[in-house]
C-alpha positions as CSV (number, residue, x, y, z in Angstrom):
1,V,-12.0,-16.0,-15.2
2,T,-13.0,-19.1,-17.1
3,A,-10.2,-21.6,-16.2
4,P,-8.5,-22.8,-13.1
5,G,-5.2,-21.2,-12.0
6,I,-3.6,-18.6,-9.8
7,Y,-4.7,-15.1,-10.6
8,A,-2.8,-12.1,-9.2
9,V,-3.2,-8.4,-9.4
10,E,-0.8,-5.6,-8.5
11,V,-2.1,-2.1,-7.9
12,T,0.1,1.0,-7.9
13,F,-1.1,4.2,-6.5
14,L,-0.2,7.8,-7.5
15,S,2.1,7.9,-4.5
16,N,4.0,5.0,-6.1
17,C,2.9,2.6,-3.4
18,T,2.1,-0.9,-4.7
19,I,0.0,-3.7,-3.2
20,Q,-0.6,-7.2,-4.5
21,D,-3.2,-10.0,-4.0
22,S,-3.8,-13.4,-5.6
23,V,-6.5,-16.1,-5.7
24,L,-6.4,-19.7,-6.6
25,I,-9.2,-21.0,-8.8
26,I,-9.6,-24.8,-8.5
27,D,-11.4,-27.1,-10.8
28,E,-13.2,-29.3,-8.3
29,N,-12.9,-32.2,-10.7
30,S,-9.1,-32.1,-10.6
31,F,-8.7,-31.6,-6.8
32,S,-7.5,-34.9,-5.3
33,V,-5.6,-36.5,-2.4
34,S,-3.9,-39.9,-2.3
35,L,-2.6,-42.3,0.3
36,P,-0.1,-45.1,-0.3
37,A,-1.4,-48.4,-1.6
38,D,-3.0,-51.0,0.7
39,T,-0.2,-52.7,2.6
40,M,0.8,-55.0,5.5
41,I,3.1,-54.7,8.5
42,C,4.3,-57.1,11.1
43,E,3.0,-57.3,14.6
44,G,4.8,-54.8,16.8
45,D,5.7,-52.6,13.9
46,S,4.1,-49.3,12.8
47,L,3.5,-47.5,9.6
48,T,3.4,-43.7,9.1
49,F,1.7,-42.5,5.9
50,M,1.5,-39.0,4.5
51,P,-1.2,-37.9,2.1
52,S,-0.2,-36.2,-1.1
53,S,-2.0,-33.6,-3.2
54,P,-1.0,-31.5,-6.2
55,F,-2.2,-28.4,-4.4
56,N,-0.6,-26.4,-1.6
57,G,-2.4,-25.4,1.6
58,V,-4.6,-28.4,1.8
59,D,-6.3,-29.2,5.2
60,F,-6.3,-32.9,6.1
61,V,-8.8,-34.5,8.5
62,W,-8.1,-38.2,9.4
63,Q,-10.7,-40.8,10.3
64,D,-10.2,-40.2,14.0
65,G,-10.7,-36.4,13.6
66,S,-7.1,-35.5,14.0
67,R,-5.6,-32.9,11.6
68,Q,-1.9,-33.7,11.6
69,P,-0.1,-33.8,8.2
70,N,0.6,-37.6,8.6
71,F,-0.8,-40.5,10.5
72,T,0.9,-43.5,12.3
73,A,-1.0,-46.8,12.4
74,R,-0.2,-50.0,14.4
75,Q,-3.4,-52.0,14.0
76,S,-5.2,-53.6,11.2
77,G,-8.0,-51.5,9.8
78,T,-9.3,-49.0,7.2
79,Y,-7.7,-45.6,7.4
80,F,-8.9,-42.6,5.4
81,V,-8.2,-38.9,5.1
82,N,-10.5,-36.0,3.9
83,A,-8.8,-33.1,2.2
84,G,-10.2,-29.7,1.8
85,L,-9.1,-26.5,0.0
86,D,-11.3,-23.5,-0.6
87,G,-14.5,-25.5,-0.4
88,C,-13.2,-28.3,-2.6
89,L,-13.2,-31.8,-1.0
90,A,-11.4,-35.0,-1.8
91,S,-10.6,-38.2,0.1
92,D,-8.7,-41.5,-0.1
93,T,-8.6,-44.8,1.8
94,L,-5.9,-47.2,2.9
95,Q,-6.4,-50.8,4.1
96,L,-3.7,-51.9,6.6
97,S,-3.2,-55.5,7.6
98,V,-1.1,-56.6,10.6
99,A,0.5,-60.1,10.2
100,D,1.3,-62.3,13.2
101,L,4.9,-62.9,14.0
102,P,6.2,-66.5,13.5
103,D,5.2,-68.5,16.6
104,F,7.6,-71.3,17.5
105,S,9.6,-72.7,20.4
106,L,13.0,-74.2,20.9
107,G,11.7,-76.1,23.9
108,G,12.9,-73.9,26.7
109,D,16.1,-74.2,28.8
110,Q,17.4,-77.8,28.8
111,T,20.1,-79.9,30.6
112,A,21.9,-82.9,29.3
113,C,25.0,-85.0,30.3
114,E,28.4,-84.3,28.9
115,G,29.0,-86.2,25.7
116,E,25.3,-86.0,24.7
117,T,23.9,-83.8,21.9
118,F,21.1,-81.3,21.8
119,T,19.3,-81.0,18.5
120,L,17.1,-77.8,18.2
121,D,14.7,-77.3,15.3
122,A,13.7,-73.9,13.8
123,P,10.7,-73.9,11.4
124,N,11.3,-73.1,7.7
125,L,8.6,-70.6,6.9
126,G,9.7,-69.5,3.5
127,G,12.1,-66.8,4.7
128,D,15.4,-66.8,6.5
129,I,16.7,-68.7,9.5
130,R,19.6,-67.1,11.5
131,W,21.2,-68.5,14.6
132,N,23.3,-66.3,16.9
133,D,26.5,-67.9,15.5
134,G,25.4,-67.0,11.9
135,D,24.3,-70.5,10.9
136,S,21.1,-70.8,8.7
137,L,20.3,-74.4,9.4
138,S,16.8,-75.5,10.2
139,R,18.1,-78.3,12.5
140,K,21.2,-77.5,14.6
141,D,23.2,-79.7,17.0
142,F,24.9,-78.5,20.2
143,T,27.5,-80.3,22.3
144,A,28.6,-77.5,24.7
145,D,27.0,-75.0,27.1
146,V,25.4,-72.2,25.0
147,F,22.6,-69.7,25.1
148,A,21.1,-70.5,21.7
149,T,19.1,-67.9,19.9
150,V,17.4,-68.1,16.5
151,E,15.5,-65.6,14.4
152,V,13.0,-67.0,11.8
153,T,11.6,-64.8,9.1
154,D,8.5,-65.9,7.2
155,A,7.5,-65.3,3.6
156,F,5.8,-62.0,4.6
157,G,9.1,-60.7,6.0
158,C,7.9,-60.9,9.6
159,T,10.5,-62.2,12.1
160,G,10.0,-64.3,15.3
161,R,12.6,-65.1,17.9
162,D,13.2,-67.7,20.6
163,S,16.1,-68.8,22.8
164,A,17.1,-71.6,25.1
165,M,19.9,-72.1,27.6
166,L,21.6,-75.4,27.0
167,T,23.7,-76.9,29.9
168,F,25.8,-80.0,29.9
169,D,26.4,-81.6,33.3
170,P,29.8,-83.3,33.9
171,L,29.7,-87.1,34.0
172,P,30.3,-88.9,37.3
173,L,33.7,-90.5,37.8
174,L,34.0,-94.3,37.5
175,D,37.4,-96.0,37.3
176,L,37.8,-99.8,37.7
177,G,41.5,-99.6,37.2
178,P,43.7,-101.1,34.4
179,D,43.3,-104.5,32.8
180,T,45.0,-107.1,35.1
181,T,46.1,-110.7,35.6
182,V,45.4,-112.3,39.0
183,C,45.9,-115.7,40.6
184,S,43.2,-118.2,39.9
185,D,43.1,-119.7,43.3
186,R,42.4,-116.6,45.3
187,P,39.5,-114.0,45.1
188,Y,39.9,-110.8,43.2
189,V,37.7,-107.8,44.0
190,L,36.8,-104.9,41.7
191,S,36.0,-101.7,43.6
192,A,34.8,-98.3,42.6
193,N,35.4,-95.2,44.6
194,L,32.0,-93.6,44.4
195,A,31.3,-90.0,45.4
196,G,27.6,-90.5,44.7
197,G,25.1,-92.2,42.4
198,Q,24.3,-95.9,42.0
199,I,26.6,-98.5,40.5
200,F,25.4,-101.7,38.7
201,W,27.7,-104.7,38.2
202,P,27.3,-107.3,35.5
203,D,25.1,-109.5,37.7
204,G,22.8,-106.5,38.6
205,S,24.2,-106.0,42.1
206,G,24.7,-102.5,43.4
207,E,27.4,-102.9,46.0
208,A,30.6,-100.8,46.0
209,E,32.7,-104.0,45.4
210,F,32.3,-106.9,43.0
211,Q,34.1,-110.3,43.4
212,V,35.6,-111.8,40.3
213,F,35.9,-115.6,40.0
214,N,36.4,-116.1,36.2
215,R,38.5,-114.5,33.5
216,G,36.6,-112.1,31.3
217,T,35.7,-108.5,30.6
218,Y,33.6,-106.8,33.3
219,I,31.5,-103.7,32.7
220,A,30.2,-101.5,35.5
221,T,27.5,-98.8,35.0
222,L,27.2,-95.7,37.2
223,E,24.1,-93.5,37.3
224,A,24.2,-90.1,39.0
225,D,21.9,-87.1,38.6
226,G,20.5,-88.6,35.4
227,C,23.9,-89.1,33.8
228,V,25.2,-92.6,33.0
229,V,28.9,-93.6,32.7
230,R,30.5,-97.0,32.1
231,D,33.9,-98.4,32.6
232,T,35.4,-101.7,31.5
233,V,38.2,-103.9,32.8
234,S,39.6,-107.2,31.5
235,V,40.6,-109.7,34.1
236,N,42.9,-112.7,33.2
237,L,43.6,-115.6,35.5
238,K,46.8,-117.6,35.9
239,D,48.1,-120.4,38.1
240,C,50.3,-118.9,40.8
241,K,53.1,-120.7,42.7
242,D,53.4,-119.9,46.4
243,F,56.9,-119.7,47.9
244,Q,58.6,-118.3,51.0
245,A,61.4,-115.8,51.1
246,Y,63.2,-114.0,53.9
247,L,65.6,-111.2,54.2
248,P,68.7,-111.6,56.4
249,T,68.9,-109.4,59.5
250,A,72.6,-108.5,58.7
251,F,75.3,-108.8,56.1
252,S,79.1,-108.4,56.1
253,P,80.5,-106.7,53.0
254,D,84.1,-107.5,53.8
255,G,85.0,-109.4,50.6
256,D,85.4,-112.8,52.2
257,G,82.7,-114.3,50.0
258,V,80.3,-114.9,52.9
259,N,77.3,-112.7,53.4
260,D,78.9,-110.0,51.3
261,G,75.5,-109.0,49.7
262,Y,72.1,-108.2,51.0
263,A,69.2,-109.8,49.1
264,P,66.1,-112.0,49.6
């Protein structure tokens, strides 16, 4: 034999029985094994790589001494495999890097007052941004209760996630009543039916009632549980004439023209 290859022989005996055998001749310069190219995975992921060789029946031994036909890696490092076949040896090496996931925060669970707006920011890291409602905005506004979740993918294809519960508290109730006109010669009192919180009138007082002496627009501010609400009422003044009236204690609807009707 002067060249590599598979050589087989078949021997037939006089009894017509036949046996066969074969042998593989390897050129040690052509025996090889290969791993995938150096690569990167994201934190939390894994990579399973399988060595390849142009020959069958190759025994593989990994850097940790294991002999399985493939190897699963989860950490950065150098991985290699030694291959052997009938005394011929070959090896290959793979460099694996593990990239950190995007690290960011939406700010945690938050509470605001009804009518306010939450603005959450997700970093633009050269990949995709995807909120749980499908939006791809980097800055997103919220005006109603929601469990907001966003996934941010960087330029390496690694994805980080964060979420926040956004809650809007109802505003306290404050009603000063409708705009009105009152007599100028008698006091008029604005009052607020408060279930809680602190009210502030235009002069800075904090009583439940506020006495009005002049025409104008009056604004009251109510603060409760961190929420602020305002109400406005316009008060106009006029000169009033006092008069007396009475109702009869009886009437006689008999058509005689006297006390036929009942009125003030």
